[in-house]
C-alpha positions in Angstrom: 0.0 0.0 0.0 1.6 3.2 -1.1 1.5 6.3 1.0 2.9 9.6 -0.5 2.5 13.1 0.8 1.5 16.2 -1.2 1.2 19.8 -0.2 -2.4 21.0 -0.2 -3.5 24.6 0.5 -6.2 25.3 3.0 -9.0 27.2 1.3 -11.5 27.3 4.1 -11.7 27.0 7.9 -15.0 26.7 9.8 -16.1 25.9 13.4 -19.2 23.6 12.9 -19.3 23.2 16.7 -17.3 24.9 19.5 -14.9 22.0 19.9 -14.2 21.1 16.2 -12.5 22.6 13.2 -13.4 21.9 9.6 -10.6 22.3 7.0 -11.4 22.6 3.3 -9.0 21.9 0.5 -9.2 22.1 -3.3 -7.2 19.5 -5.1 -5.0 20.8 -8.0 -5.7 19.4 -11.4 -2.5 17.4 -11.6 -3.4 15.6 -8.3 -7.0 14.8 -8.9 -6.4 11.3 -10.1 -4.2 10.6 -7.1 -6.9 11.9 -4.7 -9.8 9.9 -6.0 -11.4 8.2 -3.1 -14.3 6.1 -1.8 -16.8 7.3 0.8 -15.4 6.3 4.2 -11.7 6.8 3.4 -9.3 9.1 5.3 -6.3 11.2 4.7 -3.1 11.0 6.7 -1.7 14.4 7.7 2.0 14.8 8.4 3.0 17.6 10.8 6.4 18.7 12.0 6.1 20.6 15.3 9.1 21.4 17.5 11.2 19.2 15.3 9.1 16.1 15.8 7.1 14.3 13.1 3.5 13.6 14.0 0.9 11.9 11.8 -2.8 12.0 12.2 -5.7 10.4 10.2 -8.8 12.4 9.5 -11.8 11.0 7.6 -13.1 12.8 4.5 -16.7 13.8 5.1 -17.4 15.2 1.7 -18.8 12.7 -0.9 -16.7 11.7 -3.9 -19.8 12.6 -5.9 -19.9 16.2 -4.8 -17.8 19.2 -5.8 -14.0 19.0 -5.7 -13.9 20.6 -2.2 -12.3 18.1 0.2 -13.2 18.4 3.8 -12.0 17.0 7.1 -13.3 17.9 10.6 -10.9 17.7 13.6 -12.4 17.4 17.1 -10.4 19.4 19.6 -9.2 17.5 22.7 -7.8 19.2 25.8 -4.7 17.0 25.7 -4.6 16.7 21.9 -1.4 18.5 20.9 -2.2 18.3 17.2 -5.9 19.0 17.5 -5.2 22.2 19.5 -2.7 23.2 16.8 -5.3 22.7 14.1 -7.9 24.7 16.1 -5.7 27.6 17.2 -2.8 28.0 14.7 -3.9 27.1 11.1 -5.2 29.8 8.8 -6.5 29.9 5.2 -3.6 29.8 2.8 -1.5 27.5 4.9 -0.2 24.3 3.2 -0.3 20.9 4.9 1.4 17.6 4.0 -1.4 15.2 3.1 -1.4 11.6 1.9 -3.4 10.1 -0.9 -6.7 8.7 0.4 -6.4 5.5 2.4 -8.6 3.0 4.3 -10.9 0.0 3.8 -13.9 1.2 5.7 -15.7 2.1 2.5 -18.8 1.9 0.4 -19.0 2.0 -3.4 -22.6 2.9 -4.4 -24.0 1.5 -7.6 -26.9 3.2 -9.4 -29.1 0.1 -9.7 -28.6 -1.1 -6.2 -31.6 -1.8 -3.9 -30.1 -2.0 -0.4 -30.6 -1.2 3.2 -27.8 0.5 5.1 -27.9 0.6 8.9 -25.3 3.2 10.1 -24.2 3.7 13.7 -22.1 6.6 14.8 -21.1 8.4 18.0 -19.2 11.7 18.3 -16.7 12.3 15.5 -17.4 8.8 14.2 -20.0 10.5 12.1 -17.3 11.9 9.7 -16.8 8.8 7.4 -20.5 7.9 7.9 -21.6 11.4 6.7 -19.7 10.8 3.4 -21.3 7.4 3.0 -24.8 8.9 3.6 -24.4 11.5 0.9 -22.9 9.1 -1.5 -25.7 6.6 -1.1 -28.4 9.2 -1.5 -26.8 10.7 -4.6 -26.1 7.4 -6.4 -28.6 4.8 -5.2 -32.2 6.2 -5.5 -33.7 2.8 -4.6 -31.7 2.3 -1.4 -32.6 3.1 2.2 -30.4 4.6 4.9 -31.0 4.4 8.7 -28.7 6.3 11.0 -28.5 6.0 14.8 -26.2 8.8 16.0 -25.1 9.4 19.6 -23.6 12.5 21.2 -23.2 13.9 24.7 -25.2 17.1 24.2 -27.1 18.9 21.4 -24.1 21.3 21.1 -21.8 18.3 20.4 -23.7 17.1 17.3 -21.6 17.4 14.1 -23.5 18.1 10.9 -26.8 18.5 12.7 -28.3 21.0 10.3 -26.8 19.3 7.2 -28.3 16.0 8.3 -31.7 17.6 8.8 -31.6 19.1 5.3 -30.8 15.7 3.8 -33.7 14.2 5.7 -36.0 16.8 4.3 -34.7 16.2 0.7 -34.8 12.4 1.0 -37.7 11.7 3.4 -38.4 8.2 2.0 -34.8 7.1 1.9 -33.2 8.6 5.0 -34.3 8.0 8.6 -32.2 9.6 11.4 -32.4 8.8 15.1 -30.4 11.0 17.4 -29.7 10.2 21.1 -28.0 12.3 23.8 -26.1 10.6 26.6 -25.8 13.4 29.2 -28.2 12.7 31.9 -29.0 16.2 33.2 -29.8 18.6 30.4 -31.7 21.9 30.3 -34.1 21.6 27.4 -36.2 24.7 28.5 -34.9 26.8 25.6 -34.7 24.0 23.0 -36.8 20.9 24.0 -35.2 17.7 22.9 -37.5 15.3 21.0 -34.9 12.6 20.3 -33.8 9.7 22.4 -31.8 10.0 25.6 -29.0 7.7 26.8 -26.0 5.9 25.4 -26.2 3.6 22.4 -26.7 0.3 24.2 -28.0 -3.2 23.2 -31.6 -2.2 23.9 -31.4 0.9 21.8 -29.8 -1.0 18.9 -32.5 -3.7 19.0 -35.2 -1.1 19.1 -33.6 0.8 16.2 -33.5 -2.3 14.0 -37.1 -3.2 15.0 -38.4 0.3 14.3 -36.8 0.3 10.9 -37.4 -3.1 9.3 -35.7 -4.3 6.2 -37.3 -3.1 2.9 -35.0 -5.3 0.8 -32.9 -8.4 1.6 -29.6 -6.8 0.6 -28.2 -5.1 3.7 -25.0 -3.8 5.2 -24.1 -2.4 8.6 -21.4 0.2 9.3 -20.2 1.4 12.8 -17.8 4.2 13.8 -17.2 5.7 17.2 -15.7 5.0 20.6 -14.5 1.4 21.4 -17.3 0.6 23.8 -20.0 1.7 21.4 -18.5 -0.2 18.5 -18.3 -3.4 20.6 -21.9 -3.0 21.9 -23.4 -2.5 18.4 -21.3 -5.3 16.9 -22.2 -7.8 19.7 -25.9 -6.9 19.6 -26.1 -7.3 15.8 -24.4 -10.7 16.0 -26.8 -11.8 18.8 -29.6 -10.7 16.5 -28.3 -13.1 13.8 -26.5 -10.6 11.6 -23.6 -12.3 9.7 -20.2 -10.8 10.6 -19.2 -10.4 7.0 -21.8 -7.6 6.5 -20.8 -5.8 9.7 -18.1 -3.1 9.0 -16.5 -0.9 11.7 -13.7 1.5 12.2 -11.9 2.6 15.3 -10.7 6.2 15.7 -8.4 5.3 18.6 -6.6 2.2 19.7 -9.0 -0.1 21.5 -8.1 -1.5 25.0 -7.2 -4.9 23.6 -4.9 -7.3 25.5 -1.9 -6.7 23.3 0.5 -9.7 23.4 3.6 -7.8 24.5 5.3 -11.1 25.4 5.6 -12.5 21.9 8.8 -14.3 21.1 10.9 -13.1 18.2 13.8 -14.2 16.1 16.9 -12.2 17.0 18.7 -10.4 14.1 16.1 -11.4 11.6 16.7 -10.2 8.0 13.8 -8.2 6.4 13.6 -7.5 2.7 10.9 -4.9 1.9 9.7 -3.6 -1.4 8.4 0.0 -1.1 7.5 1.9 -4.3 9.3 -0.6 -6.4 12.6 -0.2 -4.5 14.1 -2.8 -2.2 15.2 -2.2 1.4 17.2 -4.5 3.7 17.3 -4.4 7.4 18.3 -6.6 10.3 15.9 -6.3 13.2 17.1 -5.4 16.6 15.7 -7.0 19.8 11.9 -6.8 20.1 11.8 -4.5 17.1 8.8 -4.5 14.8 9.3 -4.6 11.0 8.1 -1.0 10.7 10.5 0.1 13.5 13.4 -1.6 11.7 12.6 0.0 8.4 12.2 3.4 10.0 15.6 3.1 11.7 17.3 2.8 8.3 15.2 5.6 6.8 13.0 3.5 4.5 9.8 5.4 3.4 7.5 2.7 4.9 3.9 3.9 5.1 2.3 4.2 8.5 0.1 6.4 10.6 -1.4 5.2 13.9 1.3 2.6 14.9 -1.3 0.9 17.0 -2.8 -1.6 14.5 -6.1 0.2 13.8 -5.7 2.2 10.6 -4.1 -0.3 8.2 -1.8 2.3 6.7 1.3 0.0 7.3 -0.3 -3.1 5.6 2.0 -5.2 3.5 1.9 -8.6 1.9 4.1 -11.3 3.5 5.9 -13.1 0.7 8.3 -15.2 2.7 8.8 -16.1 6.4 6.5 -15.9 9.4 5.5 -13.1 11.7 3.3 -12.7 14.8 1.3 -9.6 15.4 0.7 -7.9 18.7 -2.7 -6.7 17.3 -4.4 -7.0 13.9 -7.7 -5.2 14.3 -7.3 -3.4 11.0 -7.0 -6.6 9.0 -10.1 -8.3 7.7 -10.4 -12.1 7.6 -9.9 -11.8 3.8 -6.7 -9.8 4.3 -5.3 -12.5 6.6 -6.2 -15.2 4.1 -4.2 -13.3 1.5 -1.2 -13.0 3.8 -1.4 -9.3 4.6 0.3 -8.1 7.8 0.4 -4.9 9.8 4.1 -4.1 9.9 3.7 -1.8 12.9 2.6 -4.8 14.9 4.7 -7.6 13.3 7.6 -9.4 15.1 9.8 -11.8 13.0 9.3 -15.5 13.8 11.8 -16.8 11.1 15.3 -15.7 10.2 14.3 -14.3 6.8 11.2 -12.1 6.1 10.2 -10.7 2.7 7.3 -8.3 2.3 5.8 -6.0 -0.3 3.9 -2.8 0.4 1.5 -3.2 -2.5 
């Protein structure tokens, strides 16, 4: 998987809610083919602050079927060094280093499709889902979209007005259910007519029951905090939904039991093909393949370094590895011998991989 960076100029900055910043970019003509994307994909941003390289992934929330304005929205976190930089320091005209679109949490709408889409989002997990919603509505006039969207308060809801407009434009196709989790809210000025509470198993079951299938072709997409993703996924499986039609994406590393005690082969030799060029490295003690390649300056793609984004995915051509975590890999990826190099420890003296 190739990952190159290009300089894109910021053409717009907005504050959709108090604690979020939307950045808009226009893609130059010579880069348009490189930046073609599917709804649900993200961009990797590379920052150099105080001499330190930092990478962050932000989902595109515009649709590939809209104008050529590319948009990402960054939620501001009190301890988020980069999110605070985005909120407080960037200005229109600044250039940022941005990768070509990446990610497998995608849909590819087809004009003649007749499908049901059940979408579950919480917080900033709405960003890739919003792109999906717009894409489905624009391309598949015979499909139906059901969104269950959770937030803490009314003021935290991203794209609230935009979603309402879409619901008015597509009343037969788009059904949206909002829920707010904060227990004590003052609704005296703006009474809340939506649901209250976190997205739990009961809410998921009720949402599915209230919005029955209109066709037999169905897909489920989930994006949000770890607990919410696990709850929705478990509930759907308990309801008999096949795992192959449940798709999800984490925005932060889940609290998995990482296998930090994995054995490894000392001084293993790694041969890696990156952009049609070969790199050789001998791994040091307890060093992942990605860490070894970075040590010698190889341009190996990566972003999160925690096994959730899939940016570092490569095909294992020779040898064996064990991964501390592999949540970004689908069962199909594993069958095809793809690995996450940021999580891979050598189990044989010789390893050969290809970043396809």
